[in-house]
PyMOL CGO cylinders between C-alpha atoms (Angstrom):
from pymol import cmd
from pymol.cgo import CYLINDER

trace = [
    CYLINDER, 0.00, 0.00, 0.00, 1.32, 3.42, -0.96, 0.3, 1, 1, 1, 1, 1, 1,
    CYLINDER, 1.32, 3.42, -0.96, 1.87, 5.69, 2.03, 0.3, 1, 1, 1, 1, 1, 1,
    CYLINDER, 1.87, 5.69, 2.03, -0.20, 8.86, 1.88, 0.3, 1, 1, 1, 1, 1, 1,
    CYLINDER, -0.20, 8.86, 1.88, 1.94, 11.97, 1.39, 0.3, 1, 1, 1, 1, 1, 1,
    CYLINDER, 1.94, 11.97, 1.39, 0.81, 15.00, 3.44, 0.3, 1, 1, 1, 1, 1, 1,
    CYLINDER, 0.81, 15.00, 3.44, -0.28, 17.98, 1.35, 0.3, 1, 1, 1, 1, 1, 1,
    CYLINDER, -0.28, 17.98, 1.35, 1.32, 21.42, 1.41, 0.3, 1, 1, 1, 1, 1, 1,
    CYLINDER, 1.32, 21.42, 1.41, -1.95, 22.68, 2.87, 0.3, 1, 1, 1, 1, 1, 1,
    CYLINDER, -1.95, 22.68, 2.87, -1.30, 20.71, 6.03, 0.3, 1, 1, 1, 1, 1, 1,
    CYLINDER, -1.30, 20.71, 6.03, 2.08, 22.43, 6.46, 0.3, 1, 1, 1, 1, 1, 1,
    CYLINDER, 2.08, 22.43, 6.46, 0.51, 25.85, 5.99, 0.3, 1, 1, 1, 1, 1, 1,
    CYLINDER, 0.51, 25.85, 5.99, -2.34, 25.08, 8.38, 0.3, 1, 1, 1, 1, 1, 1,
    CYLINDER, -2.34, 25.08, 8.38, -0.01, 23.78, 11.10, 0.3, 1, 1, 1, 1, 1, 1,
    CYLINDER, -0.01, 23.78, 11.10, 2.28, 26.78, 10.67, 0.3, 1, 1, 1, 1, 1, 1,
    CYLINDER, 2.28, 26.78, 10.67, -0.66, 29.19, 10.85, 0.3, 1, 1, 1, 1, 1, 1,
    CYLINDER, -0.66, 29.19, 10.85, -2.13, 27.66, 14.01, 0.3, 1, 1, 1, 1, 1, 1,
    CYLINDER, -2.13, 27.66, 14.01, 1.19, 27.35, 15.82, 0.3, 1, 1, 1, 1, 1, 1,
    CYLINDER, 1.19, 27.35, 15.82, 2.21, 30.83, 14.63, 0.3, 1, 1, 1, 1, 1, 1,
    CYLINDER, 2.21, 30.83, 14.63, -0.89, 32.36, 16.18, 0.3, 1, 1, 1, 1, 1, 1,
    CYLINDER, -0.89, 32.36, 16.18, -0.33, 30.43, 19.40, 0.3, 1, 1, 1, 1, 1, 1,
    CYLINDER, -0.33, 30.43, 19.40, 3.31, 31.57, 19.50, 0.3, 1, 1, 1, 1, 1, 1,
    CYLINDER, 3.31, 31.57, 19.50, 2.25, 35.20, 18.97, 0.3, 1, 1, 1, 1, 1, 1,
    CYLINDER, 2.25, 35.20, 18.97, -0.35, 35.33, 21.75, 0.3, 1, 1, 1, 1, 1, 1,
    CYLINDER, -0.35, 35.33, 21.75, 1.17, 32.95, 24.32, 0.3, 1, 1, 1, 1, 1, 1,
    CYLINDER, 1.17, 32.95, 24.32, 3.63, 33.67, 27.10, 0.3, 1, 1, 1, 1, 1, 1,
    CYLINDER, 3.63, 33.67, 27.10, 6.86, 31.77, 27.66, 0.3, 1, 1, 1, 1, 1, 1,
    CYLINDER, 6.86, 31.77, 27.66, 7.19, 28.75, 27.60, 0.3, 1, 1, 1, 1, 1, 1,
    CYLINDER, 7.19, 28.75, 27.60, 4.03, 28.14, 25.54, 0.3, 1, 1, 1, 1, 1, 1,
    CYLINDER, 4.03, 28.14, 25.54, 5.25, 30.25, 22.62, 0.3, 1, 1, 1, 1, 1, 1,
    CYLINDER, 5.25, 30.25, 22.62, 8.41, 28.15, 22.49, 0.3, 1, 1, 1, 1, 1, 1,
    CYLINDER, 8.41, 28.15, 22.49, 6.35, 24.96, 22.57, 0.3, 1, 1, 1, 1, 1, 1,
    CYLINDER, 6.35, 24.96, 22.57, 4.38, 26.22, 19.56, 0.3, 1, 1, 1, 1, 1, 1,
    CYLINDER, 4.38, 26.22, 19.56, 7.64, 26.81, 17.68, 0.3, 1, 1, 1, 1, 1, 1,
    CYLINDER, 7.64, 26.81, 17.68, 8.86, 23.29, 18.50, 0.3, 1, 1, 1, 1, 1, 1,
    CYLINDER, 8.86, 23.29, 18.50, 5.56, 21.72, 17.41, 0.3, 1, 1, 1, 1, 1, 1,
    CYLINDER, 5.56, 21.72, 17.41, 5.68, 23.59, 14.10, 0.3, 1, 1, 1, 1, 1, 1,
    CYLINDER, 5.68, 23.59, 14.10, 9.28, 22.55, 13.49, 0.3, 1, 1, 1, 1, 1, 1,
    CYLINDER, 9.28, 22.55, 13.49, 8.71, 18.90, 14.33, 0.3, 1, 1, 1, 1, 1, 1,
    CYLINDER, 8.71, 18.90, 14.33, 5.56, 18.66, 12.20, 0.3, 1, 1, 1, 1, 1, 1,
    CYLINDER, 5.56, 18.66, 12.20, 7.25, 20.37, 9.26, 0.3, 1, 1, 1, 1, 1, 1,
    CYLINDER, 7.25, 20.37, 9.26, 10.30, 18.10, 9.40, 0.3, 1, 1, 1, 1, 1, 1,
    CYLINDER, 10.30, 18.10, 9.40, 8.16, 14.97, 9.69, 0.3, 1, 1, 1, 1, 1, 1,
    CYLINDER, 8.16, 14.97, 9.69, 6.13, 15.96, 6.65, 0.3, 1, 1, 1, 1, 1, 1,
    CYLINDER, 6.13, 15.96, 6.65, 9.31, 16.79, 4.74, 0.3, 1, 1, 1, 1, 1, 1,
    CYLINDER, 9.31, 16.79, 4.74, 10.77, 13.40, 5.69, 0.3, 1, 1, 1, 1, 1, 1,
    CYLINDER, 10.77, 13.40, 5.69, 7.69, 11.59, 4.37, 0.3, 1, 1, 1, 1, 1, 1,
    CYLINDER, 7.69, 11.59, 4.37, 7.95, 13.42, 1.06, 0.3, 1, 1, 1, 1, 1, 1,
    CYLINDER, 7.95, 13.42, 1.06, 11.65, 12.72, 0.69, 0.3, 1, 1, 1, 1, 1, 1,
    CYLINDER, 11.65, 12.72, 0.69, 11.13, 9.00, 1.30, 0.3, 1, 1, 1, 1, 1, 1,
    CYLINDER, 11.13, 9.00, 1.30, 8.45, 9.07, -1.39, 0.3, 1, 1, 1, 1, 1, 1,
    CYLINDER, 8.45, 9.07, -1.39, 10.83, 10.72, -3.82, 0.3, 1, 1, 1, 1, 1, 1,
    CYLINDER, 10.83, 10.72, -3.82, 9.04, 14.09, -3.71, 0.3, 1, 1, 1, 1, 1, 1,
    CYLINDER, 9.04, 14.09, -3.71, 12.04, 16.30, -2.92, 0.3, 1, 1, 1, 1, 1, 1,
    CYLINDER, 12.04, 16.30, -2.92, 10.60, 19.41, -4.55, 0.3, 1, 1, 1, 1, 1, 1,
    CYLINDER, 10.60, 19.41, -4.55, 7.38, 19.08, -2.57, 0.3, 1, 1, 1, 1, 1, 1,
    CYLINDER, 7.38, 19.08, -2.57, 9.41, 18.63, 0.62, 0.3, 1, 1, 1, 1, 1, 1,
    CYLINDER, 9.41, 18.63, 0.62, 11.32, 21.85, -0.06, 0.3, 1, 1, 1, 1, 1, 1,
    CYLINDER, 11.32, 21.85, -0.06, 8.15, 23.79, -0.85, 0.3, 1, 1, 1, 1, 1, 1,
    CYLINDER, 8.15, 23.79, -0.85, 6.53, 22.46, 2.32, 0.3, 1, 1, 1, 1, 1, 1,
    CYLINDER, 6.53, 22.46, 2.32, 9.42, 23.57, 4.53, 0.3, 1, 1, 1, 1, 1, 1,
    CYLINDER, 9.42, 23.57, 4.53, 9.63, 26.98, 2.86, 0.3, 1, 1, 1, 1, 1, 1,
    CYLINDER, 9.63, 26.98, 2.86, 5.87, 27.50, 3.01, 0.3, 1, 1, 1, 1, 1, 1,
    CYLINDER, 5.87, 27.50, 3.01, 5.48, 26.60, 6.66, 0.3, 1, 1, 1, 1, 1, 1,
    CYLINDER, 5.48, 26.60, 6.66, 8.56, 28.64, 7.62, 0.3, 1, 1, 1, 1, 1, 1,
    CYLINDER, 8.56, 28.64, 7.62, 7.33, 31.74, 5.80, 0.3, 1, 1, 1, 1, 1, 1,
    CYLINDER, 7.33, 31.74, 5.80, 3.82, 31.46, 7.26, 0.3, 1, 1, 1, 1, 1, 1,
    CYLINDER, 3.82, 31.46, 7.26, 5.04, 30.96, 10.82, 0.3, 1, 1, 1, 1, 1, 1,
    CYLINDER, 5.04, 30.96, 10.82, 7.61, 33.77, 10.65, 0.3, 1, 1, 1, 1, 1, 1,
    CYLINDER, 7.61, 33.77, 10.65, 5.16, 36.05, 8.84, 0.3, 1, 1, 1, 1, 1, 1,
    CYLINDER, 5.16, 36.05, 8.84, 2.53, 35.69, 11.56, 0.3, 1, 1, 1, 1, 1, 1,
    CYLINDER, 2.53, 35.69, 11.56, 5.05, 36.27, 14.36, 0.3, 1, 1, 1, 1, 1, 1,
    CYLINDER, 5.05, 36.27, 14.36, 6.61, 39.30, 12.64, 0.3, 1, 1, 1, 1, 1, 1,
    CYLINDER, 6.61, 39.30, 12.64, 3.18, 40.80, 11.91, 0.3, 1, 1, 1, 1, 1, 1,
    CYLINDER, 3.18, 40.80, 11.91, 2.15, 40.33, 15.55, 0.3, 1, 1, 1, 1, 1, 1,
    CYLINDER, 2.15, 40.33, 15.55, 5.39, 41.90, 16.77, 0.3, 1, 1, 1, 1, 1, 1,
    CYLINDER, 5.39, 41.90, 16.77, 4.87, 44.90, 14.46, 0.3, 1, 1, 1, 1, 1, 1,
    CYLINDER, 4.87, 44.90, 14.46, 1.21, 45.50, 15.32, 0.3, 1, 1, 1, 1, 1, 1,
    CYLINDER, 1.21, 45.50, 15.32, 1.50, 48.40, 17.78, 0.3, 1, 1, 1, 1, 1, 1,
    CYLINDER, 1.50, 48.40, 17.78, -2.19, 48.91, 18.73, 0.3, 1, 1, 1, 1, 1, 1,
    CYLINDER, -2.19, 48.91, 18.73, -2.13, 45.61, 20.63, 0.3, 1, 1, 1, 1, 1, 1,
    CYLINDER, -2.13, 45.61, 20.63, 0.99, 46.47, 22.62, 0.3, 1, 1, 1, 1, 1, 1,
    CYLINDER, 0.99, 46.47, 22.62, 0.28, 46.90, 26.33, 0.3, 1, 1, 1, 1, 1, 1,
    CYLINDER, 0.28, 46.90, 26.33, 2.65, 49.88, 26.48, 0.3, 1, 1, 1, 1, 1, 1,
    CYLINDER, 2.65, 49.88, 26.48, 0.71, 51.66, 23.73, 0.3, 1, 1, 1, 1, 1, 1,
    CYLINDER, 0.71, 51.66, 23.73, -2.56, 51.04, 25.55, 0.3, 1, 1, 1, 1, 1, 1,
    CYLINDER, -2.56, 51.04, 25.55, -1.12, 52.38, 28.80, 0.3, 1, 1, 1, 1, 1, 1,
    CYLINDER, -1.12, 52.38, 28.80, 0.15, 55.51, 27.04, 0.3, 1, 1, 1, 1, 1, 1,
    CYLINDER, 0.15, 55.51, 27.04, -3.40, 56.24, 25.86, 0.3, 1, 1, 1, 1, 1, 1,
    CYLINDER, -3.40, 56.24, 25.86, -4.86, 56.11, 29.37, 0.3, 1, 1, 1, 1, 1, 1,
    CYLINDER, -4.86, 56.11, 29.37, -5.87, 59.43, 30.90, 0.3, 1, 1, 1, 1, 1, 1,
    CYLINDER, -5.87, 59.43, 30.90, -4.68, 61.05, 34.11, 0.3, 1, 1, 1, 1, 1, 1,
    CYLINDER, -4.68, 61.05, 34.11, -5.75, 64.12, 36.06, 0.3, 1, 1, 1, 1, 1, 1,
    CYLINDER, -5.75, 64.12, 36.06, -2.93, 66.13, 37.57, 0.3, 1, 1, 1, 1, 1, 1,
    CYLINDER, -2.93, 66.13, 37.57, -3.29, 68.25, 40.72, 0.3, 1, 1, 1, 1, 1, 1,
    CYLINDER, -3.29, 68.25, 40.72, -1.84, 71.20, 38.81, 0.3, 1, 1, 1, 1, 1, 1,
    CYLINDER, -1.84, 71.20, 38.81, -0.55, 72.13, 35.36, 0.3, 1, 1, 1, 1, 1, 1,
    CYLINDER, -0.55, 72.13, 35.36, 2.74, 73.24, 36.90, 0.3, 1, 1, 1, 1, 1, 1,
    CYLINDER, 2.74, 73.24, 36.90, 4.69, 71.02, 39.33, 0.3, 1, 1, 1, 1, 1, 1,
    CYLINDER, 4.69, 71.02, 39.33, 8.25, 70.55, 40.52, 0.3, 1, 1, 1, 1, 1, 1,
    CYLINDER, 8.25, 70.55, 40.52, 9.92, 67.16, 40.25, 0.3, 1, 1, 1, 1, 1, 1,
    CYLINDER, 9.92, 67.16, 40.25, 9.75, 66.86, 44.04, 0.3, 1, 1, 1, 1, 1, 1,
    CYLINDER, 9.75, 66.86, 44.04, 5.99, 67.42, 43.96, 0.3, 1, 1, 1, 1, 1, 1,
    CYLINDER, 5.99, 67.42, 43.96, 5.58, 64.93, 41.13, 0.3, 1, 1, 1, 1, 1, 1,
    CYLINDER, 5.58, 64.93, 41.13, 7.52, 62.29, 43.03, 0.3, 1, 1, 1, 1, 1, 1,
    CYLINDER, 7.52, 62.29, 43.03, 5.45, 62.93, 46.14, 0.3, 1, 1, 1, 1, 1, 1,
    CYLINDER, 5.45, 62.93, 46.14, 2.15, 62.66, 44.29, 0.3, 1, 1, 1, 1, 1, 1,
    CYLINDER, 2.15, 62.66, 44.29, 3.26, 59.44, 42.57, 0.3, 1, 1, 1, 1, 1, 1,
    CYLINDER, 3.26, 59.44, 42.57, 4.27, 57.89, 45.91, 0.3, 1, 1, 1, 1, 1, 1,
    CYLINDER, 4.27, 57.89, 45.91, 1.60, 59.20, 48.30, 0.3, 1, 1, 1, 1, 1, 1,
    CYLINDER, 1.60, 59.20, 48.30, -1.38, 60.24, 46.17, 0.3, 1, 1, 1, 1, 1, 1,
    CYLINDER, -1.38, 60.24, 46.17, -1.49, 57.37, 43.69, 0.3, 1, 1, 1, 1, 1, 1,
    CYLINDER, -1.49, 57.37, 43.69, -5.14, 57.95, 42.84, 0.3, 1, 1, 1, 1, 1, 1,
    CYLINDER, -5.14, 57.95, 42.84, -3.91, 60.64, 40.43, 0.3, 1, 1, 1, 1, 1, 1,
    CYLINDER, -3.91, 60.64, 40.43, -2.34, 57.99, 38.20, 0.3, 1, 1, 1, 1, 1, 1,
    CYLINDER, -2.34, 57.99, 38.20, -3.93, 54.86, 36.65, 0.3, 1, 1, 1, 1, 1, 1,
    CYLINDER, -3.93, 54.86, 36.65, -0.71, 52.87, 37.02, 0.3, 1, 1, 1, 1, 1, 1,
    CYLINDER, -0.71, 52.87, 37.02, 2.10, 52.78, 39.55, 0.3, 1, 1, 1, 1, 1, 1,
    CYLINDER, 2.10, 52.78, 39.55, 4.75, 55.41, 38.85, 0.3, 1, 1, 1, 1, 1, 1,
    CYLINDER, 4.75, 55.41, 38.85, 8.05, 56.12, 40.56, 0.3, 1, 1, 1, 1, 1, 1,
    CYLINDER, 8.05, 56.12, 40.56, 10.57, 58.91, 40.03, 0.3, 1, 1, 1, 1, 1, 1,
    CYLINDER, 10.57, 58.91, 40.03, 14.35, 58.89, 40.35, 0.3, 1, 1, 1, 1, 1, 1,
    CYLINDER, 14.35, 58.89, 40.35, 16.35, 62.08, 39.95, 0.3, 1, 1, 1, 1, 1, 1,
    CYLINDER, 16.35, 62.08, 39.95, 19.12, 64.04, 41.61, 0.3, 1, 1, 1, 1, 1, 1,
    CYLINDER, 19.12, 64.04, 41.61, 18.27, 65.92, 44.79, 0.3, 1, 1, 1, 1, 1, 1,
    CYLINDER, 18.27, 65.92, 44.79, 19.74, 69.05, 43.18, 0.3, 1, 1, 1, 1, 1, 1,
    CYLINDER, 19.74, 69.05, 43.18, 17.00, 68.83, 40.50, 0.3, 1, 1, 1, 1, 1, 1,
    CYLINDER, 17.00, 68.83, 40.50, 14.11, 68.68, 42.95, 0.3, 1, 1, 1, 1, 1, 1,
    CYLINDER, 14.11, 68.68, 42.95, 12.92, 72.23, 42.16, 0.3, 1, 1, 1, 1, 1, 1,
    CYLINDER, 12.92, 72.23, 42.16, 12.89, 71.84, 38.37, 0.3, 1, 1, 1, 1, 1, 1,
    CYLINDER, 12.89, 71.84, 38.37, 9.40, 72.75, 37.16, 0.3, 1, 1, 1, 1, 1, 1,
    CYLINDER, 9.40, 72.75, 37.16, 7.43, 70.82, 34.54, 0.3, 1, 1, 1, 1, 1, 1,
    CYLINDER, 7.43, 70.82, 34.54, 4.43, 72.41, 32.83, 0.3, 1, 1, 1, 1, 1, 1,
    CYLINDER, 4.43, 72.41, 32.83, 1.49, 70.88, 30.93, 0.3, 1, 1, 1, 1, 1, 1,
    CYLINDER, 1.49, 70.88, 30.93, -1.16, 72.62, 28.82, 0.3, 1, 1, 1, 1, 1, 1,
    CYLINDER, -1.16, 72.62, 28.82, -4.00, 71.21, 30.95, 0.3, 1, 1, 1, 1, 1, 1,
    CYLINDER, -4.00, 71.21, 30.95, -4.66, 69.00, 33.97, 0.3, 1, 1, 1, 1, 1, 1,
    CYLINDER, -4.66, 69.00, 33.97, -6.46, 66.24, 32.05, 0.3, 1, 1, 1, 1, 1, 1,
    CYLINDER, -6.46, 66.24, 32.05, -4.17, 64.52, 29.56, 0.3, 1, 1, 1, 1, 1, 1,
    CYLINDER, -4.17, 64.52, 29.56, -2.94, 61.13, 28.44, 0.3, 1, 1, 1, 1, 1, 1,
    CYLINDER, -2.94, 61.13, 28.44, 0.05, 59.40, 29.98, 0.3, 1, 1, 1, 1, 1, 1,
    CYLINDER, 0.05, 59.40, 29.98, 1.85, 59.88, 26.65, 0.3, 1, 1, 1, 1, 1, 1,
    CYLINDER, 1.85, 59.88, 26.65, 1.33, 63.66, 26.84, 0.3, 1, 1, 1, 1, 1, 1,
    CYLINDER, 1.33, 63.66, 26.84, 2.35, 63.63, 30.49, 0.3, 1, 1, 1, 1, 1, 1,
    CYLINDER, 2.35, 63.63, 30.49, 5.61, 61.81, 29.74, 0.3, 1, 1, 1, 1, 1, 1,
    CYLINDER, 5.61, 61.81, 29.74, 6.38, 63.79, 26.59, 0.3, 1, 1, 1, 1, 1, 1,
    CYLINDER, 6.38, 63.79, 26.59, 6.26, 67.01, 28.59, 0.3, 1, 1, 1, 1, 1, 1,
    CYLINDER, 6.26, 67.01, 28.59, 8.57, 65.61, 31.27, 0.3, 1, 1, 1, 1, 1, 1,
    CYLINDER, 8.57, 65.61, 31.27, 11.09, 64.31, 28.75, 0.3, 1, 1, 1, 1, 1, 1,
    CYLINDER, 11.09, 64.31, 28.75, 11.10, 67.55, 26.74, 0.3, 1, 1, 1, 1, 1, 1,
    CYLINDER, 11.10, 67.55, 26.74, 11.65, 69.73, 29.82, 0.3, 1, 1, 1, 1, 1, 1,
    CYLINDER, 11.65, 69.73, 29.82, 13.96, 67.58, 31.95, 0.3, 1, 1, 1, 1, 1, 1,
    CYLINDER, 13.96, 67.58, 31.95, 16.64, 64.89, 31.68, 0.3, 1, 1, 1, 1, 1, 1,
    CYLINDER, 16.64, 64.89, 31.68, 14.24, 62.21, 32.95, 0.3, 1, 1, 1, 1, 1, 1,
    CYLINDER, 14.24, 62.21, 32.95, 13.28, 59.32, 30.69, 0.3, 1, 1, 1, 1, 1, 1,
    CYLINDER, 13.28, 59.32, 30.69, 10.51, 56.75, 30.86, 0.3, 1, 1, 1, 1, 1, 1,
    CYLINDER, 10.51, 56.75, 30.86, 10.96, 53.04, 31.37, 0.3, 1, 1, 1, 1, 1, 1,
    CYLINDER, 10.96, 53.04, 31.37, 8.08, 50.60, 31.67, 0.3, 1, 1, 1, 1, 1, 1,
    CYLINDER, 8.08, 50.60, 31.67, 8.83, 47.70, 33.99, 0.3, 1, 1, 1, 1, 1, 1,
    CYLINDER, 8.83, 47.70, 33.99, 7.68, 44.24, 32.88, 0.3, 1, 1, 1, 1, 1, 1,
    CYLINDER, 7.68, 44.24, 32.88, 7.56, 40.69, 34.14, 0.3, 1, 1, 1, 1, 1, 1,
    CYLINDER, 7.56, 40.69, 34.14, 9.39, 38.33, 31.80, 0.3, 1, 1, 1, 1, 1, 1,
    CYLINDER, 9.39, 38.33, 31.80, 6.70, 35.70, 32.23, 0.3, 1, 1, 1, 1, 1, 1,
    CYLINDER, 6.70, 35.70, 32.23, 4.05, 38.16, 31.07, 0.3, 1, 1, 1, 1, 1, 1,
    CYLINDER, 4.05, 38.16, 31.07, 5.65, 38.96, 27.71, 0.3, 1, 1, 1, 1, 1, 1,
    CYLINDER, 5.65, 38.96, 27.71, 3.94, 37.99, 24.45, 0.3, 1, 1, 1, 1, 1, 1,
    CYLINDER, 3.94, 37.99, 24.45, 4.90, 38.75, 20.86, 0.3, 1, 1, 1, 1, 1, 1,
    CYLINDER, 4.90, 38.75, 20.86, 1.54, 40.40, 20.20, 0.3, 1, 1, 1, 1, 1, 1,
    CYLINDER, 1.54, 40.40, 20.20, 1.19, 42.35, 23.45, 0.3, 1, 1, 1, 1, 1, 1,
    CYLINDER, 1.19, 42.35, 23.45, 4.83, 42.96, 24.28, 0.3, 1, 1, 1, 1, 1, 1,
    CYLINDER, 4.83, 42.96, 24.28, 5.69, 43.61, 27.92, 0.3, 1, 1, 1, 1, 1, 1,
    CYLINDER, 5.69, 43.61, 27.92, 2.84, 43.55, 30.42, 0.3, 1, 1, 1, 1, 1, 1,
    CYLINDER, 2.84, 43.55, 30.42, 3.80, 46.72, 32.38, 0.3, 1, 1, 1, 1, 1, 1,
    CYLINDER, 3.80, 46.72, 32.38, 2.82, 44.92, 35.58, 0.3, 1, 1, 1, 1, 1, 1,
    CYLINDER, 2.82, 44.92, 35.58, 5.59, 46.63, 37.58, 0.3, 1, 1, 1, 1, 1, 1,
    CYLINDER, 5.59, 46.63, 37.58, 4.51, 50.10, 36.50, 0.3, 1, 1, 1, 1, 1, 1,
    CYLINDER, 4.51, 50.10, 36.50, 6.41, 53.05, 35.10, 0.3, 1, 1, 1, 1, 1, 1,
    CYLINDER, 6.41, 53.05, 35.10, 9.87, 54.17, 36.19, 0.3, 1, 1, 1, 1, 1, 1,
    CYLINDER, 9.87, 54.17, 36.19, 10.71, 57.79, 35.31, 0.3, 1, 1, 1, 1, 1, 1,
    CYLINDER, 10.71, 57.79, 35.31, 14.36, 58.37, 36.01, 0.3, 1, 1, 1, 1, 1, 1,
    CYLINDER, 14.36, 58.37, 36.01, 17.55, 60.21, 35.26, 0.3, 1, 1, 1, 1, 1, 1,
    CYLINDER, 17.55, 60.21, 35.26, 19.57, 57.59, 33.31, 0.3, 1, 1, 1, 1, 1, 1,
    CYLINDER, 19.57, 57.59, 33.31, 22.72, 58.55, 35.24, 0.3, 1, 1, 1, 1, 1, 1,
    CYLINDER, 22.72, 58.55, 35.24, 21.05, 57.59, 38.51, 0.3, 1, 1, 1, 1, 1, 1,
    CYLINDER, 21.05, 57.59, 38.51, 19.47, 54.32, 37.39, 0.3, 1, 1, 1, 1, 1, 1,
    CYLINDER, 19.47, 54.32, 37.39, 22.39, 52.07, 38.34, 0.3, 1, 1, 1, 1, 1, 1,
    CYLINDER, 22.39, 52.07, 38.34, 24.99, 52.53, 41.12, 0.3, 1, 1, 1, 1, 1, 1,
    CYLINDER, 24.99, 52.53, 41.12, 27.50, 53.99, 41.71, 0.3, 1, 1, 1, 1, 1, 1,
    CYLINDER, 27.50, 53.99, 41.71, 25.49, 57.21, 41.58, 0.3, 1, 1, 1, 1, 1, 1,
    CYLINDER, 25.49, 57.21, 41.58, 27.37, 60.36, 40.49, 0.3, 1, 1, 1, 1, 1, 1,
    CYLINDER, 27.37, 60.36, 40.49, 24.93, 62.58, 42.41, 0.3, 1, 1, 1, 1, 1, 1,
    CYLINDER, 24.93, 62.58, 42.41, 22.76, 62.24, 45.50, 0.3, 1, 1, 1, 1, 1, 1,
    CYLINDER, 22.76, 62.24, 45.50, 19.32, 60.95, 44.68, 0.3, 1, 1, 1, 1, 1, 1,
    CYLINDER, 19.32, 60.95, 44.68, 16.14, 62.68, 45.80, 0.3, 1, 1, 1, 1, 1, 1,
    CYLINDER, 16.14, 62.68, 45.80, 14.56, 61.05, 48.87, 0.3, 1, 1, 1, 1, 1, 1,
    CYLINDER, 14.56, 61.05, 48.87, 10.78, 61.26, 48.51, 0.3, 1, 1, 1, 1, 1, 1,
    CYLINDER, 10.78, 61.26, 48.51, 10.13, 59.83, 51.97, 0.3, 1, 1, 1, 1, 1, 1,
    CYLINDER, 10.13, 59.83, 51.97, 12.21, 62.54, 53.65, 0.3, 1, 1, 1, 1, 1, 1,
    CYLINDER, 12.21, 62.54, 53.65, 10.47, 65.14, 51.49, 0.3, 1, 1, 1, 1, 1, 1,
    CYLINDER, 10.47, 65.14, 51.49, 7.08, 63.75, 52.52, 0.3, 1, 1, 1, 1, 1, 1,
    CYLINDER, 7.08, 63.75, 52.52, 7.96, 64.01, 56.21, 0.3, 1, 1, 1, 1, 1, 1,
    CYLINDER, 7.96, 64.01, 56.21, 8.96, 67.66, 55.84, 0.3, 1, 1, 1, 1, 1, 1,
    CYLINDER, 8.96, 67.66, 55.84, 5.91, 68.42, 53.72, 0.3, 1, 1, 1, 1, 1, 1,
    CYLINDER, 5.91, 68.42, 53.72, 3.51, 66.89, 56.21, 0.3, 1, 1, 1, 1, 1, 1,
    CYLINDER, 3.51, 66.89, 56.21, 5.07, 68.86, 59.08, 0.3, 1, 1, 1, 1, 1, 1,
    CYLINDER, 5.07, 68.86, 59.08, 4.64, 72.07, 57.13, 0.3, 1, 1, 1, 1, 1, 1,
    CYLINDER, 4.64, 72.07, 57.13, 0.96, 71.40, 56.49, 0.3, 1, 1, 1, 1, 1, 1,
    CYLINDER, 0.96, 71.40, 56.49, 0.17, 70.80, 60.18, 0.3, 1, 1, 1, 1, 1, 1,
]
cmd.load_cgo(trace, "trace")
């Protein structure tokens, strides 16, 4: 009895299904999808080679590879689904349209209701009185960060959990947003860092 040779369609279908799974799944499931696609493709290619269908085997490998990679690359390039992009579109209401870095750090640490995600600031104590201005109190997180980065040396960094990463969604932002002076991100620190807890103690004494 002649052994049935798998069709090219089966390669494409397997690559499409596993490609989608790899794009939307977290580690290690995305890796498992890649392994399943590779094993299935090689098994089908082996069957075709044993049947003397070398050209079909090559087309099957190329087809499944292109479909799998195409789906993963498309998912990685599709920005609207990225968690970071969705967070940047969220809206916040600031206490004022004009705040110092010290006040921003205090609000982020002690009045978190102003922000939809956890935020923390890291900057030099000498920069505590630098003022940041916004055109209005209600704005998106993107507008909030763009103003800070255009008026100060601080830069954004979203903090992610490695186990929450997917090709389609990117990092999960579960650890919040870190807004810091790059020079003070990793020790040894060239300048003394601002201590928001000490600032909060002084601030609370002044208000009583």
